[in-house]
C-alpha positions in Angstrom: -9.6 56.5 -4.5 -8.3 58.7 -1.7 -4.6 58.4 -1.0 -2.8 60.1 1.8 1.1 60.2 1.8 3.1 61.3 4.9 6.8 62.2 4.4 9.4 64.9 4.8 10.5 64.3 1.3 7.7 66.3 -0.2 8.4 69.6 1.6 10.0 70.7 -1.7 7.8 71.0 -4.8 10.3 69.3 -7.2 9.7 66.0 -5.4 5.9 66.1 -5.7 5.5 65.7 -9.4 4.7 62.0 -9.3 1.7 62.5 -7.0 0.5 65.4 -9.1 0.5 63.1 -12.1 -1.2 60.3 -10.1 -4.0 62.7 -9.0 -4.6 63.6 -12.6 -4.8 60.1 -14.0 -8.5 59.6 -13.2 -11.3 61.9 -11.9 -11.9 59.7 -8.8 -8.2 59.8 -7.6 -7.4 62.3 -4.8 -4.0 62.6 -3.3 -3.2 64.5 -0.1 0.4 64.8 1.0 1.1 65.5 4.7 4.5 67.2 5.3 6.2 68.7 8.4 5.7 72.4 8.9 9.4 72.9 9.5 12.3 70.7 8.4 16.1 71.0 8.1 17.1 68.8 5.2 20.9 68.9 5.4 22.9 67.6 2.4 23.3 70.3 -0.2 21.0 72.6 1.7 21.5 73.9 5.2 18.4 76.1 5.6 15.3 75.3 7.6 12.3 74.9 5.2 8.9 76.1 6.3 6.2 74.6 4.1 2.9 76.0 3.0 -0.4 74.7 1.9 -0.7 73.8 -1.8 -3.5 72.6 -4.0 -3.9 71.9 -7.6 -7.0 70.1 -8.6 -7.4 66.9 -6.6 -3.8 67.1 -5.3 -3.0 68.8 -2.0 0.0 69.4 0.2 -0.9 70.0 3.9 1.8 71.1 6.4 1.2 69.6 9.8 2.9 70.5 13.1 5.8 68.2 13.7 8.2 66.8 16.3 11.8 66.5 15.2 13.0 68.7 12.4 15.8 66.6 11.0 15.5 62.9 12.0 13.4 60.7 9.7 12.7 58.0 12.3 11.7 60.4 15.1 9.5 62.5 12.9 5.9 62.5 14.2 3.0 64.9 13.8 0.8 67.0 16.1 -2.9 66.8 16.9 -3.8 68.7 13.7 -3.1 65.5 11.8 -6.3 64.1 13.3 -8.4 66.8 11.6 -6.7 66.1 8.2 -7.5 62.4 8.5 -11.1 63.0 9.6 -11.8 65.4 6.7 -10.0 63.4 4.0 -10.8 59.9 5.2 -8.1 58.2 3.1 -8.5 54.7 1.7 -4.7 54.3 1.4 -2.1 55.7 3.9 1.5 55.6 2.7 4.2 56.6 5.2 7.7 57.1 3.7 9.8 57.3 6.8 11.0 53.7 7.1 10.0 50.6 9.1 11.3 51.9 12.4 9.6 55.3 12.3 7.3 56.9 14.8 5.3 58.5 12.0 4.5 55.0 10.6 3.2 53.8 14.0 1.3 57.0 14.5 -0.6 56.7 11.2 -1.3 53.1 11.8 -2.7 53.8 15.2 -4.8 56.8 14.1 -6.1 54.7 11.2 -7.5 52.2 13.8 -8.7 54.8 16.3 -10.6 56.9 13.7 -11.9 53.7 12.1 -10.8 54.8 8.6 -10.2 51.2 7.5 -7.4 52.4 5.1 -4.7 50.2 3.8 -1.3 50.9 5.4 1.8 51.1 3.2 5.4 52.1 4.2 8.5 53.0 2.2 12.0 52.3 3.3 15.5 52.8 1.8 17.4 50.9 4.5 19.7 48.3 3.0 22.0 46.9 5.7 21.2 44.1 8.2 20.5 45.4 11.7 19.6 44.3 15.2 17.2 46.3 17.3 16.9 46.7 21.1 13.7 47.3 23.0 11.7 49.6 22.6 12.7 50.2 18.9 12.2 46.5 18.2 8.7 46.7 19.5 8.0 49.8 17.4 9.2 48.0 14.2 7.3 44.8 15.0 4.1 46.9 15.4 4.7 48.6 12.1 5.5 45.4 10.1 2.5 43.5 11.7 0.0 46.2 10.7 1.4 47.1 7.3 -0.5 45.8 4.2 2.3 46.4 1.8 5.9 47.8 1.6 7.8 49.7 -1.1 11.6 49.3 -0.8 13.8 51.7 -2.7 16.3 48.9 -3.5 16.6 45.1 -3.7 18.7 44.8 -0.5 16.0 46.7 1.4 13.4 44.2 0.3 15.6 41.3 1.2 16.3 42.6 4.7 12.6 43.1 5.3 12.0 39.4 4.5 14.8 38.5 6.8 13.1 40.6 9.5 10.1 38.3 9.1 7.8 40.4 7.0 5.5 38.2 4.8 3.3 40.7 3.1 3.6 42.3 -0.3 6.9 44.0 -1.2 7.6 46.1 -4.3 11.0 47.4 -5.2 10.7 50.9 -6.6 12.9 54.1 -6.2 11.2 56.9 -4.3 11.7 59.6 -7.0 12.3 59.9 -10.7 13.9 62.8 -12.6 12.2 65.8 -14.0 13.7 65.9 -17.5 12.4 69.4 -18.2 14.7 70.6 -15.4 17.5 68.1 -15.5 18.7 68.3 -19.1 21.8 69.1 -21.1 22.2 72.9 -21.4 26.0 73.3 -21.7 28.2 75.2 -19.3 26.9 78.4 -17.9 29.4 81.1 -18.9 28.6 83.3 -15.9 29.1 80.4 -13.4 32.2 79.3 -15.2 33.6 82.8 -14.9 32.6 83.1 -11.2 34.4 79.9 -10.3 37.4 80.5 -12.5 36.8 77.5 -14.7 38.7 77.7 -18.0 37.6 76.0 -21.2 40.5 73.6 -20.9 39.6 72.5 -17.4 38.2 69.0 -16.8 35.6 69.5 -14.1 35.0 66.6 -11.7 31.8 67.1 -9.7 30.2 65.9 -6.5 26.8 66.7 -5.1 25.7 65.7 -1.6 26.7 65.5 2.0 30.3 66.0 3.0 30.6 63.0 5.2 33.3 60.3 5.4 31.0 57.5 4.1 30.5 59.4 0.8 34.1 58.5 -0.1 35.3 62.1 -0.6 38.7 61.5 1.0 39.4 58.6 -1.4 38.3 60.8 -4.4 40.5 63.7 -3.1 43.5 61.4 -2.9 42.8 60.2 -6.5 42.6 63.7 -7.8 45.9 64.6 -6.0 47.6 62.2 -8.4 46.5 64.2 -11.4 48.5 67.4 -10.6 49.9 67.7 -14.2 46.4 67.7 -15.7 44.1 70.7 -16.0 41.2 70.0 -13.7 38.9 71.4 -11.1 36.8 69.7 -8.4 33.3 71.2 -7.9 31.8 70.2 -4.6 28.1 71.1 -4.1 26.8 70.5 -0.6 27.9 70.8 3.0 28.7 68.6 6.0 31.0 67.9 9.0 33.8 66.5 6.8 34.5 69.8 5.1 37.2 71.0 7.5 39.1 67.8 7.3 38.7 67.5 3.6 39.9 71.1 3.1 43.0 70.3 5.3 43.8 67.2 3.2 43.5 69.1 0.0 46.0 71.6 1.3 48.3 68.8 2.4 48.1 67.2 -1.0 48.6 70.4 -2.8 45.3 70.6 -4.6 43.4 73.3 -2.6 43.6 75.8 -5.4 41.6 73.5 -7.7 38.7 73.0 -5.3 35.4 74.9 -5.8 33.1 74.9 -2.8 29.4 75.6 -3.3 27.1 75.5 -0.2 23.3 75.5 0.3 21.9 75.1 -3.1 18.2 74.2 -3.4 17.3 71.1 -5.4 15.8 73.0 -8.3 19.0 75.1 -8.6 21.3 72.1 -9.0 21.1 71.5 -12.9 23.3 74.5 -13.9 26.0 73.1 -11.5 25.7 69.6 -12.9 26.1 71.0 -16.4 29.4 72.6 -15.4 30.8 69.1 -14.9 32.7 66.8 -17.3 31.8 63.9 -15.0 30.0 63.4 -11.7 31.5 61.1 -9.1 29.7 59.4 -6.2 32.4 57.2 -4.6 30.3 56.1 -1.6 31.9 53.6 0.8 30.0 51.3 3.2 30.9 52.4 6.7 30.0 51.0 10.2 31.1 54.2 11.9 27.8 55.8 11.1 25.3 55.4 14.0 21.8 56.4 14.8 19.4 55.6 17.6 18.1 52.6 15.6 20.9 51.4 13.4 24.7 51.0 12.9 26.4 51.4 9.6 25.5 53.0 6.2 25.6 51.8 2.6 24.6 54.0 -0.4 20.9 53.4 -0.9 20.5 54.6 -4.5 22.5 57.7 -5.4 19.7 59.8 -6.9 22.1 62.5 -8.2 23.6 59.9 -10.6 20.4 59.6 -12.6 20.0 63.4 -12.5 23.4 63.7 -14.0 22.5 61.1 -16.6 19.5 63.1 -17.6 21.9 66.1 -18.1 24.0 63.7 -20.3 26.9 64.0 -17.9 29.1 60.9 -17.5 28.9 59.4 -14.0 31.4 57.4 -11.9 29.5 55.6 -9.2 29.4 52.8 -6.7 28.2 49.3 -7.7 25.8 47.8 -5.2 23.6 45.0 -6.4 20.2 46.5 -7.3 20.8 49.8 -5.4 22.0 52.0 -8.2 21.4 52.6 -11.9 25.0 51.5 -12.2 24.0 47.9 -11.9 22.5 48.1 -15.4 25.8 49.1 -16.9 25.7 52.9 -16.5 28.6 54.4 -14.7 31.7 52.7 -13.4 32.5 50.6 -10.3 35.5 51.6 -8.4 36.6 49.5 -5.4 37.3 51.3 -2.2 40.8 52.8 -2.0 41.6 52.2 -5.7 42.7 55.8 -6.4 44.5 54.9 -9.6 41.3 53.4 -10.9 39.7 56.9 -10.6 42.6 58.5 -12.4 42.4 56.1 -15.3 38.6 56.7 -15.7 39.1 60.5 -15.6 41.7 60.2 -18.3 39.5 58.0 -20.4 36.5 60.4 -20.1 38.7 63.4 -20.8 40.2 61.8 -23.9 36.7 60.8 -25.2 35.5 64.3 -24.7 38.5 65.7 -26.6 37.6 63.7 -29.7 33.9 64.3 -29.3 33.2 60.8 -27.8 
């Protein structure tokens, strides 16, 4: 079986492990992953990544020239993609850029023109209802009508696709797992602790991700401001447009001396920072201020860093969205929007448990 996957997600090696394993399951399975040559991820990393060809057995990663370096829906590939398809002749084509993406339509069309007769599969995280205008509505209709199966990263995503009229096969399955050889409990790195001025008595609250309003960082900052008498630090790993405003608020609330900013950390370098934390918090808040060319609004889609922290045996405080997070199975804590005192009580409970070895 020859499987071709197209996605910007696999520009970094740490995200490719599942396909390496898939390619090794049986001698007749071949997996080729098409990725953009250049991509700017955002989030915890602000560098442009330039990918290279990689091969291990029957698993390959092939960089292809691309249009758009930071927009999932607008990502599409150059003419060199045709040669890849002609040489590999996949039997399954899986595009992980969403139901409204140009890349999905491009692979469906090339599948037809090159007479590959491959099955088309798409992956989507999108979990809020939406209305589309022409021509994006035409693009999505084309993708859904010519897709043989869909993988949704969460239950809401699958439900919305049904509401959009899709009648084919849908499977709910997160995009990535966790490499437990990398994300594991190692204890606090003494050098990092010293670098950031973290004392043994400090309770370290952590956040990893984009600094944007919908991630709930202002709510969390306000909650922490109510804990001035406690010995704590707030470790923020990432970058984003909210940083300036967040820093100003921290000054206003008198907690700026407790904030540790860490920018542009690659995914595989994250575990030591997670291990510095006494708990990791992802207080995401559904927002309709967020807008793209195709959608309005944003709601946390999974919160992958939560399961990475769990693998490191770090307590997590997360959102609770039905089927969208590991929290819905009882891991983590649900905090309603704006309930800053709720955060404070949870911090106190975790800190007390840690003090007695709980």
